[in-house]
C-alpha positions, 0 to 999 in steps of 0.5 A: 262914137261921134264919127259913127253917129255922124255917119249914121245920120248922114246915111239916113239923110241920103236915103230920105233925099234920094228916094221919092217913095213917100211922095209918089202918086199912085193914081190921080183923076179929075172927077169934074167931068163925071156926073154926080152919083155912082162912080161905077159905070163912068169912065171905066170904073166898076164896083169891086167884090159885090160892094156898092159904088163910091159916089161922085159928088159936087158939095165938097171939093178942092178949090173954087169948084169941082167934084170929089169922091164920097166914101162910105162903109162897104163901098169899093170901086176899081179901075184897071190902069192901062199903060 
């Protein structure tokens, strides 16, 4: 029983340490060079499914300065990623 538990624990550790699916970045963009206001229409961003555009704003940011997206209900934007 102890050997089976040890083997199961070791298998679990190997699975967690051998994959990076939990840390993978899907998409990353610096919004600092975009204008405050609607994100749609800037840097190839478009509104999706008739929703209002997400907003680029500079009141809340990460670090000493910068810009970030401001989300609200019924806002959606998309950007096709080119390979």
